[in-house]
Structure formats: structure tokens, C-alpha cells
C-alpha positions in Angstrom: -36.2 -11.0 -3.0 -34.0 -14.1 -2.5 -30.9 -12.0 -3.4 -31.8 -9.4 -0.8 -32.3 -12.1 1.8 -28.9 -13.6 0.9 -27.2 -10.3 1.1 -28.7 -9.6 4.5 -27.7 -12.9 5.9 -24.3 -13.2 7.7 -21.8 -14.8 5.4 -20.3 -17.7 7.2 -17.8 -20.4 6.2 -20.5 -22.3 4.4 -21.5 -19.4 2.2 -21.0 -19.6 -1.5 -18.1 -17.6 -2.8 -19.0 -14.5 -4.7 -17.5 -13.7 -8.2 -14.0 -12.3 -7.9 -13.7 -8.5 -8.7 -10.8 -8.7 -11.1 -10.4 -5.0 -11.3 -9.5 -4.8 -7.6 -6.9 -7.5 -8.0 -5.5 -5.7 -11.0 -5.6 -2.4 -9.1 -3.7 -3.9 -6.2 -1.0 -5.3 -8.5 -0.7 -2.0 -10.3 -0.3 -0.1 -7.0 2.5 -2.5 -6.0 4.3 -1.9 -9.3 3.9 1.9 -8.6 5.4 1.4 -5.2 8.5 -0.1 -6.8 8.9 2.7 -9.3 8.1 5.2 -6.5 11.0 3.9 -4.4 13.2 3.9 -7.5 12.5 7.6 -8.0 13.6 8.5 -4.4 17.2 7.9 -5.3 17.1 10.6 -7.9 14.9 13.2 -6.2 16.3 16.6 -5.3 16.5 16.7 -1.5 16.5 12.9 -1.0 16.6 12.2 2.8 19.9 11.1 4.1 18.5 7.9 5.5 17.7 6.6 2.0 20.0 3.6 1.4 21.6 4.8 -1.8 21.6 8.4 -3.2 22.7 8.9 -6.8 25.2 11.6 -7.9 22.4 13.1 -10.1 19.1 14.5 -9.0 16.1 16.3 -10.5 13.1 18.2 -9.2 11.1 16.1 -11.6 11.6 13.1 -9.4 10.8 15.1 -6.3 7.4 15.8 -7.9 7.0 12.2 -8.8 7.8 11.1 -5.2 5.6 13.8 -3.5 2.6 13.0 -5.8 2.9 9.2 -5.7 3.4 9.1 -1.9 -0.1 10.4 -1.1 -2.6 7.8 -2.5 -0.7 4.5 -2.9 -1.0 3.2 0.6 -4.5 4.4 1.3 -5.6 2.5 -1.9 -3.9 -0.6 -0.5 -5.6 -0.3 2.9 -9.0 0.3 1.3 -8.6 -2.9 -0.8 -7.4 -4.7 2.4 -10.4 -3.6 4.3 -12.8 -4.6 1.6 -11.4 -8.1 1.1 -10.5 -8.4 4.8 -14.2 -8.2 5.9 -15.1 -10.5 3.0 -12.6 -13.1 4.2 -13.6 -12.8 7.9 -17.3 -13.1 6.9 -16.7 -16.1 4.7 -14.3 -18.0 6.9 -15.2 -17.1 10.5 -12.8 -15.8 13.1 -10.7 -18.9 13.7 -10.0 -19.8 10.1 -9.5 -16.1 9.3 -6.6 -15.8 11.8 -5.1 -19.1 10.9 -4.8 -17.7 7.4 -3.5 -14.3 8.5 -0.9 -15.8 10.9 0.5 -17.8 8.0 0.2 -15.1 5.3 0.6 -11.8 7.1 2.3 -12.3 10.5 4.9 -14.9 9.5 6.0 -13.0 6.4 6.1 -9.8 8.5 8.4 -11.3 11.1 10.6 -13.2 8.6 10.8 -10.2 6.4 12.0 -8.0 9.3 14.7 -10.5 10.1 15.8 -11.4 6.6 14.9 -8.6 4.1 14.9 -5.4 6.1 18.5 -5.6 7.3 19.7 -5.2 3.8 18.5 -1.6 3.7 20.8 -0.1 6.5 23.6 -2.4 5.3 23.3 -0.9 1.8 23.4 2.6 3.5 26.8 1.7 4.9 28.0 0.1 1.7 27.2 3.2 -0.3 28.9 5.5 2.1 31.9 3.7 3.7 35.1 2.8 1.9 35.4 -0.4 4.0 31.8 -1.4 5.0 31.2 -4.5 7.2 30.1 -7.7 5.8 26.4 -8.4 5.8 26.8 -11.2 8.3 28.7 -9.0 10.7 26.2 -6.2 10.3 23.3 -8.5 11.0 24.8 -10.1 14.0 26.3 -7.0 15.7 24.7 -3.8 14.3 21.2 -4.3 12.9 19.4 -4.9 16.2 20.4 -1.5 17.6 18.5 1.7 17.8 20.6 3.3 15.1 20.0 0.7 12.4 16.8 -1.0 13.2 14.2 -0.7 10.4 11.4 -2.6 8.9 11.6 -1.0 5.4 8.5 -1.8 3.4 7.4 -4.4 5.9 5.8 -1.7 8.1 2.7 -2.3 6.0 2.2 -5.8 7.3 2.5 -4.7 10.9 -0.1 -2.0 10.6 -2.4 -4.3 8.6 -2.1 -6.9 11.4 -3.3 -4.2 13.9 -6.2 -3.2 11.7 -7.2 -6.9 11.3 -7.2 -7.2 15.1 -9.4 -4.2 15.3 -11.8 -5.6 12.6 -12.0 -8.9 14.5 -12.7 -7.2 17.8 -15.5 -5.1 16.3 -17.0 -8.3 14.7 -17.1 -9.9 18.2 -19.1 -7.1 19.8 -21.2 -6.1 16.8 -22.2 -9.2 14.8 -24.1 -7.2 12.1 -20.6 -6.2 10.8 -20.5 -9.6 9.1 -23.7 -9.0 7.2 -24.0 -7.1 3.9 -26.7 -4.5 3.9 -29.7 -5.6 1.8 -29.5 -3.9 -1.6 -26.6 -1.7 -0.4 -26.4 2.0 -0.5 -24.3 4.3 -2.7 -22.2 7.2 -1.3 -23.5 10.6 -2.4 -21.8 14.0 -2.6 -22.6 14.8 1.0 -21.0 11.6 2.2 -17.7 12.4 0.5 -17.8 16.0 1.9 -18.3 14.6 5.4 -15.5 12.0 4.9 -13.1 14.7 3.6 -13.9 17.0 6.5 -13.3 14.3 9.1 -10.0 13.0 7.7 -8.7 16.5 7.1 -9.4 17.6 10.7 -7.8 14.5 12.1 -4.8 14.8 9.7 -4.4 18.5 10.7 -4.6 17.8 14.5 -2.0 15.0 14.3 0.2 17.2 12.1 0.3 19.8 15.0 2.3 17.2 17.0 4.3 15.3 14.3 5.6 16.4 11.0 4.0 14.8 8.0 6.9 12.7 6.9 8.2 11.6 10.3 8.5 7.9 10.9 8.0 6.9 14.6 8.9 3.4 15.9 6.4 2.0 18.4 8.6 -0.2 20.6 10.4 -1.1 17.4 7.5 -3.5 16.7 5.5 -1.1 14.6 6.7 1.7 12.4 4.2 4.5 11.7 3.9 7.9 10.2 1.4 9.5 12.6 -0.4 11.7 10.0 -0.5 8.9 7.5 -1.6 6.1 9.8 -4.8 8.1 10.5 -5.5 8.2 6.8 -4.7 4.5 6.4 -7.2 3.7 9.2 -9.9 5.7 7.6 -9.4 4.1 4.2 -9.3 0.6 5.7 -12.6 1.4 7.4 -13.9 2.8 4.1 -13.0 -0.5 2.5 -15.0 -2.4 5.2 -18.0 -0.1 4.6 -17.7 -0.6 0.9 -18.0 -4.3 1.3 -21.0 -4.1 3.6 -22.8 -1.7 1.3 -21.8 -3.6 -1.8 -20.3 -0.5 -3.5 -18.0 -2.3 -5.8 -20.2 -5.2 -6.8 -21.2 -5.5 -10.5 -24.3 -3.4 -10.0 -22.9 -1.2 -7.1 -21.2 2.1 -6.9 -19.0 3.1 -9.8 -16.9 6.2 -9.2 -16.9 8.4 -12.3 -13.3 8.7 -13.4 -14.3 11.6 -15.7 -15.2 13.6 -12.6 -12.5 12.4 -10.1 -9.5 12.3 -12.4 -9.5 16.1 -13.1 -10.0 16.8 -9.4 -7.0 14.6 -8.6 -4.9 16.3 -11.2 -5.7 19.8 -9.9 -5.5 18.8 -6.3 -2.2 17.0 -6.8 -0.6 19.9 -8.6 -1.9 22.4 -6.0 -0.6 20.2 -3.1 3.0 19.9 -4.4 3.1 23.6 -5.5 1.8 24.5 -2.0 4.5 22.4 -0.3 7.3 24.2 -2.3 5.7 27.6 -1.6 5.3 27.3 2.2 8.0 24.8 3.0 7.7 21.4 4.6 7.9 22.4 8.3 4.5 24.2 8.4 4.5 25.7 11.9 1.5 27.9 11.3 -2.0 26.2 12.0 -3.6 27.9 9.0 -0.8 26.6 6.7 -1.2 23.1 8.1 -5.0 23.3 7.7 -4.7 24.2 4.0 -2.1 21.4 3.5 -4.4 18.9 5.2 -7.3 19.7 3.0 -5.2 19.6 -0.2 -3.6 16.3 0.9 -6.9 14.6 1.7 -8.7 15.9 -1.4 -6.0 14.6 -3.6 -5.9 11.3 -1.8 -9.6 10.7 -2.2 -9.9 11.9 -5.7 -6.9 9.8 -6.9 -8.3 6.8 -5.1 -11.7 7.1 -6.6 -10.3 7.9 -10.1 -8.2 4.8 -10.0 -11.1 2.6 -8.9 -13.3 4.1 -11.6 -10.7 3.6 -14.3 -10.0 0.0 -13.3 -13.7 -0.8 -13.1 -14.1 0.4 -16.6 -11.0 -0.8 -18.3 -9.4 -3.6 -16.2 -12.2 -5.7 -14.9 -10.9 -8.9 -16.5 -8.1 -11.4 -16.0 -5.7 -13.2 -18.3 -2.4 -15.0 -18.2 -0.3 -11.8 -17.7 -2.5 -10.0 -15.2 -3.3 -13.1 -13.2 0.4 -14.0 -13.0 1.3 -10.5 -11.9 -1.5 -10.5 -9.4 -0.5 -13.8 -7.9 3.2 -12.7 -7.6 2.5 -9.1 -6.4 2.6 -9.9 -2.7 6.1 -11.5 -2.8 7.2 -8.7 -5.2 6.3 -6.1 -2.5 8.1 -8.0 0.2 11.5 -8.2 -1.6 11.5 -5.1 -3.8 13.1 -2.5 -1.6 16.6 -4.0 -1.1 16.6 -4.8 -4.9 15.9 -1.2 -5.6 18.8 -0.2 -3.4 21.1 -2.8 -5.1 20.2 -1.5 -8.5 20.8 2.1 -7.3 24.3 1.0 -6.1 25.1 -0.8 -9.3 24.5 2.2 -11.6 25.4 5.0 -9.3 28.8 5.5 -10.8 27.6 5.5 -14.4 27.7 8.8 -16.2 24.3 8.3 -17.9 21.3 10.6 -18.4 19.3 10.6 -15.1 16.1 9.4 -16.9 18.0 6.5 -18.4 19.4 5.7 -14.9 15.9 5.8 -13.4 14.5 3.5 -16.2 17.3 1.0 -15.6 16.8 0.9 -11.8 13.1 0.5 -12.2 13.4 -2.3 -14.8 16.1 -4.2 -12.8 14.2 -3.9 -9.6 10.9 -5.0 -11.1 12.3 -7.9 -13.0 14.4 -9.2 -10.1 11.5 -8.8 -7.7 9.1 -10.6 -10.0 11.5 -13.5 -10.7 12.2 -14.0 -7.0 8.5 -13.9 -6.1 7.2 -16.0 -9.0 9.9 -18.7 -9.0 11.2 -18.6 -5.4 8.7 -17.4 -2.9 5.9 -19.2 -4.6 7.2 -22.4 -3.2 6.5 -21.2 0.4 3.0 -21.8 1.8 2.6 -18.2 3.1 2.9 -16.9 -0.5 0.8 -19.6 -2.1 1.9 -21.0 -5.5 2.3 -18.1 -7.8 2.8 -20.6 -10.7 -1.0 -20.9 -10.6 -1.0 -17.4 -12.0 -0.2 -18.9 -15.3 -3.9 -20.0 -15.5 -6.3 -17.2 -16.4 -8.7 -18.0 -13.5 -6.0 -18.0 -10.8 -6.7 -14.5 -9.5 -10.3 -15.3 -9.1 -9.7 -18.4 -7.0 -6.7 -17.2 -5.0 -7.1 -13.8 -3.4 -4.0 -11.9 -2.7 -2.6 -13.1 0.7 -2.2 -9.4 1.9 -6.0 -9.0 1.7 
């Protein structure tokens, strides 16, 4: 009874901290590693978009499959975890302290990253294509802040996350029960997931009628969004908020069955990519878009729940390696994309097997990103001190600043 009363009570700044869910920390770090190897694969995919900074002389449909499959669930998983820990942080700290933290750890790295990190991407685009490219300083001063070259790279995530946190804060002001965890919690049943899939699929299909799935749209060059994907990201962020309120992922809460969801994800993922190759990527017909929306959303949900189930079962622990990676994963995400491009440029002229090239690019980008994050960015207050990751309990005491 005392536990039920505690769970039903708003969790303010004086509330006791709950045990850290190590598997969500580990899942987040794993997804960020996958983001790096996903971006490394784009250089080698058949049909790589021309705006990609560096395109290798070799390509393979294998990497096209890797990109198309990986692209679907990685960011929804990130936003679900962000929603879960975002509400936990807001409930625990209160609005003022919550935003003091987010301004330091989200908004400031977003702005600084756009000004310092993002310009390397279009500059590498020029370096890889022009015989006499401009220096980086000239490019930054005279070319980057123009419509042609402006980009945020991977930093778009922080902009959208800031908007979602603003929305979460606004709802908490008009509906105080948001900050309370439901007594005893509830567990989603099959009907819930069918309703969720129906809703997200319809919204995805409607938006896809106006914007192609892969289109990036700048909003006053402050935010960069993919209209179809930002709808999914919003739903998964809200799903994370709901999961925290209903205590889904607590020790005795909801545990997705990986044995059920993983086969669904495999079948849906294979069907989705096969369907894209069969009907093409433009999809002008409403029926074609409808089938695509359903396959996309089923694969996204099944992959998300399968990953959560697997990490709940096999990765709900911390240690020196996992805590160090978790503590460094935020900085790794911030800096990785220019390093992927630099590694691409370094090995582009080598006459190596394409899989060897991909392995080298992935390894170089991961190693360089980790070293910069763990031994460089860790000294900055917005990234915390990633050297604390050397202690096994660091991840439990220091939530990832993106969350």
C-alpha cells in the first residue's frame, strides 16, 4: 500500500531517486553506435544521395539494404527513451531545474554543434568533389551561412528534442497529473498496439501525401525535419512519456517478448525494403503509400519492442565498459558525422574490398568519436565528466544528458 501511495504521488525535487534502468542506458548507447555504422554505410550504398558528403567509388545493394532497414527504428527508439527519462527528470527536478539542465545539456550543445561541427559536412562535400576546394575558415566565414550549404547534420535531433521538451513542459503546466505515476501501472495489451499502429500509420500516410518520406525540410533553418518521420518521433516520445507514467519498464513492469517481436520485425523489415524496390520510392498512388505506411510502422514498432525486450533480458547490468560507453555516447553522437566523412575521404582512393573499406571507416569513426568524447568533451560541463564512466555505477548516477 505504501508503494502504491508513493507511485501515485507527484514526484518532486525532494523525491528519492529510483533505481537506474541500466538496460535503457545500454540500449541508448547501442543505438548511438548503430547510428555511426549506419552513417558509415551510406557512403557505400547503391544510389547514395548526392548531398552525402563523400561517396565512395564502390557501392553495393547490400549497404542499401543496411541503410533502409537501420533508418527506420533508430531515432524512434531514441525519442522513446528521451520521453521516458524526460518525464522522469521533469517530475523529479521540477520545471525550473529541468530547464536549467536542458539549456546547458541540450540547447547549448545544439547551438555550438551547429556552429562548429555541422559546417564540416558541406565543406567535406566540396573537398571530395572540387580539385581546389576552399579552406575551412573561408568556407565557414563566407559560404556556410547560405541557403545552399546550411545544414545541422546529426544535430537536428537536439532541435526536435528541445521542441518536444517544450511541449512536455507545457502539458505539465496545464495538467499536473502528468507528473504522477499511475498507482500500480498498467500494461499494454494487443488491442493497445493495434490502435497505436493504426494511428501512426494513418498519420504517416497522410503526411506522405504531401511530402516524400526521405525529404528534409528546414523550418526557418532553425529546425530540420523529415515530415513523415517527425510524426513518428512525436508518437514515440509520447509513448516513452506514457511508459514512465504507467511504469512499463520498471523491474516488475511490462516486458516485451523478444521471441514474439523479433520475428515480426524481421518479416516486416524484409517486406518493407522489398516493397520499396518493387514499387519505387516516389509512391504517387494512395494505396501504395498506405501499404508502405503500414509496413514502415509495423517494422518500427516491432524492432523497438524487440530491442527493449532483448536488452531487458540480456543487458540490464552495468560494468566498466558499458558505463564508460554510456557516459561517452552523447558526445560521440555529437561529433561522429564529420569523422565518418573524414574516414570516407581518407580511404576513398584505396582499391580495397568494399566490406573491408566499410569496416575501416566504421572502426576509425567509432574510435575517433569515442576518444574525442571521453577525453575531450568530458571536460565541458554540458557533457559531464565521462571519466566517471570508469566506475561501474556511473551510468546509474549520471543519466545521459540527452535524456
